[in-house]
C-alpha positions in Angstrom: -19.7 7.8 -18.1 -16.2 8.3 -16.6 -15.8 10.0 -13.3 -12.4 11.6 -12.8 -11.1 12.5 -9.4 -7.8 13.4 -7.7 -5.6 10.5 -6.5 -7.0 10.5 -3.0 -9.4 8.1 -1.3 -11.5 11.1 -0.3 -11.7 12.0 -4.0 -12.9 8.6 -4.9 -15.6 8.6 -2.2 -16.7 12.0 -3.4 -17.0 10.6 -7.0 -19.0 7.7 -5.6 -21.4 10.1 -3.9 -21.8 12.2 -7.1 -22.2 9.3 -9.5 -24.0 6.9 -7.3 -27.1 6.4 -9.4 -25.2 5.2 -12.5 -22.3 3.4 -10.8 -23.1 0.1 -12.6 -22.6 1.7 -16.0 -19.7 4.0 -15.1 -15.9 4.0 -14.7 -14.0 5.8 -11.9 -10.6 6.9 -12.8 -7.8 8.8 -11.0 -6.6 11.9 -12.8 -3.1 10.4 -12.6 -4.3 7.7 -15.0 -4.7 8.3 -18.7 -8.0 10.0 -19.7 -10.2 8.6 -22.5 -11.4 10.8 -25.4 -14.0 8.3 -26.4 -16.3 8.6 -23.4 -18.2 11.3 -21.6 -16.2 12.5 -18.5 -17.1 14.3 -15.3 -14.3 15.8 -13.3 -15.3 15.6 -9.7 -13.8 18.1 -7.2 -13.0 16.5 -3.8 -15.6 17.5 -1.2 -14.7 16.3 2.3 -18.3 16.5 3.6 -19.6 14.2 0.8 -16.7 11.8 1.2 -17.4 11.6 4.9 -21.1 10.8 4.2 -20.0 7.9 2.1 -17.5 6.7 4.7 -19.8 7.1 7.6 -22.6 5.4 5.7 -20.4 2.4 4.8 -19.2 2.0 8.4 -22.7 2.4 10.0 -24.4 0.0 7.5 -21.8 -2.6 6.9 -19.2 -2.2 9.6 -15.6 -1.1 9.9 -14.3 -4.2 8.2 -15.7 -3.2 4.8 -14.3 0.3 5.0 -10.9 -1.1 6.1 -10.9 -3.4 3.0 -11.8 -0.3 0.9 -8.8 1.5 2.2 -6.6 -1.5 1.5 -7.9 -2.1 -2.0 -7.4 1.6 -2.8 -3.7 1.1 -2.2 -3.3 -1.6 -4.8 -1.4 -1.0 -8.0 -4.3 -1.8 -10.3 -6.1 0.3 -12.9 -9.5 -1.2 -12.2 -9.4 -0.8 -8.4 -11.4 2.5 -8.3 -14.3 1.2 -10.4 -14.3 -2.1 -8.5 -14.5 -0.3 -5.2 -17.3 2.0 -6.3 -19.3 -1.0 -7.6 -18.8 -3.0 -4.5 -20.1 -0.1 -2.4 -23.2 0.3 -4.6 -23.7 -3.5 -4.7 -23.6 -3.8 -0.9 -26.4 -1.2 -0.6 -28.5 -2.7 -3.4 -28.1 -6.4 -2.4 -27.3 -6.3 1.3 -24.5 -7.7 3.5 -24.7 -11.2 2.0 -23.5 -9.7 -1.3 -20.1 -9.0 0.3 -19.6 -12.8 0.8 -20.9 -13.7 -2.6 -19.0 -15.0 -5.7 -19.9 -11.9 -7.8 -17.0 -11.0 -10.0 -16.5 -7.5 -8.6 -16.6 -8.8 -5.0 -14.0 -11.5 -5.7 -11.8 -8.9 -7.5 -12.2 -6.4 -4.6 -11.4 -9.0 -1.9 -8.3 -10.2 -3.8 -7.0 -6.6 -4.1 -7.4 -5.9 -0.4 -5.9 -9.2 0.7 -2.9 -8.8 -1.6 -2.1 -5.4 -0.1 -2.6 -6.9 3.4 -0.1 -9.7 2.6 2.4 -7.2 1.3 2.2 -5.1 4.4 2.7 -8.1 6.5 5.7 -9.2 4.5 7.4 -5.9 4.7 6.9 -5.6 8.5 9.1 -8.7 8.7 11.5 -8.1 5.8 12.4 -4.4 6.0 16.1 -3.9 6.8 17.5 -0.8 8.4 21.1 0.4 8.1 22.6 3.3 10.0 23.6 6.5 8.0 25.0 9.8 8.8 23.2 11.8 11.5 22.3 8.7 13.5 19.3 7.9 11.3 18.3 4.4 10.3 17.6 3.9 6.6 15.5 1.2 4.9 14.7 0.8 1.3 11.8 -1.0 -0.3 10.0 -1.3 -3.6 6.4 -2.5 -2.9 3.8 -3.1 -5.5 1.2 -1.3 -3.3 1.2 2.2 -1.9 1.9 1.2 1.7 4.7 3.6 2.8 2.5 5.2 5.6 1.4 1.8 6.9 4.9 0.5 7.1 6.1 3.8 8.7 3.3 3.6 11.3 4.3 0.1 12.2 7.9 0.9 12.8 6.9 4.2 14.5 5.1 2.1 17.1 7.9 -0.6 17.3 10.8 1.8 17.5 9.5 5.1 19.0 12.9 6.2 20.3 14.7 5.8 17.0 14.9 8.2 14.1 14.5 6.5 10.7 14.0 7.0 7.0 12.1 4.6 4.8 12.4 5.0 1.0 9.8 3.7 -1.5 12.1 3.5 -4.5 9.3 2.6 -6.9 7.2 5.7 -6.1 10.2 7.9 -5.4 8.9 9.0 -2.0 10.1 8.7 1.6 9.1 9.0 5.2 11.2 10.6 7.9 10.5 9.8 11.6 11.9 11.6 14.5 10.7 12.4 18.0 7.2 11.0 17.6 6.5 12.7 14.2 6.6 11.2 10.7 6.8 13.4 7.7 6.5 12.4 4.0 8.4 13.8 1.0 9.3 13.1 -2.6 12.8 11.7 -2.7 13.8 14.3 -5.3 17.4 15.4 -4.8 17.9 13.7 -1.4 21.1 11.8 -1.2 22.1 9.4 1.6 25.8 9.1 2.5 26.1 5.6 3.9 29.0 5.3 6.3 31.3 2.4 6.5 29.3 1.3 9.5 26.8 0.0 7.0 29.1 -2.7 5.8 29.3 -3.9 9.4 25.5 -4.0 9.8 25.2 -5.7 6.4 27.8 -8.3 7.4 25.8 -8.9 10.7 22.8 -9.9 8.6 24.9 -12.1 6.4 26.5 -13.9 9.4 23.1 -14.3 11.1 21.7 -15.9 7.9 24.8 -18.1 7.6 24.5 -19.3 11.2 20.8 -20.3 10.9 21.1 -21.7 7.4 21.3 -25.5 7.1 22.6 -26.5 3.7 21.0 -30.0 3.9 17.6 -28.4 4.4 17.8 -25.6 1.9 14.6 -25.4 0.0 14.7 -22.6 -2.6 11.2 -23.3 -3.8 9.8 -23.1 -0.3 11.8 -19.9 0.3 10.4 -18.3 -2.8 6.8 -19.2 -1.8 7.3 -17.6 1.6 9.4 -14.7 0.4 9.0 -14.0 -3.3 12.1 -12.9 -5.2 10.8 -9.4 -5.7 11.5 -8.8 -1.9 15.1 -10.0 -2.2 16.5 -6.8 -3.8 17.0 -5.1 -0.4 17.9 -8.1 1.7 21.7 -8.2 2.1 21.7 -11.8 3.3 20.3 -12.9 -0.1 22.9 -11.0 -2.0 25.6 -13.2 -0.6 24.1 -16.6 -1.2 
């Protein structure tokens, strides 16, 4: 059986509630993904009260850490994530807490998804670059593998509460706008950002900083790539010059 739900975590938790008895033999698929014509399908309408029962049950029985990992794994760019999350929830209830530290395939898969998202969030907290644009806003661009725009926005909202900034997720074509304590989210659509010449100065500042701390004799490109994979370099001005 395939359980189809909207693209929200609340939708997945509703589907887990509805299909709980047959989770082991079922697939859980976001309606954004391609449907199958070869399997029986159930379209599950999101019901907040049922989703909350699953959430509260997980937290009460297994603790906040498991639910936090569920929220992280759900952000991964992975077609199997929804089914894996559902099976881990069911497995924890069937086998107990020790199951969550086991070497079962779905547990290992689930943990890897959550930790990969966690690492990407940590990386972007340190690597995101802001440049000033018209209107006094700071603009940053990124292209994460995981759906982490709100997590990154909340981080900089706490770090720079007095600033007004925009963060673009170019891969998903969506953006966050923060001003005066409030963050709003939109599709990028037809928005255009007119970068002023001041941006060239900011970019040059990054380049000069990198040049000042760079020691040619100690350059280790392999080590650099291990700590900062090339997929992050696209929006790092200092890497464009070297």
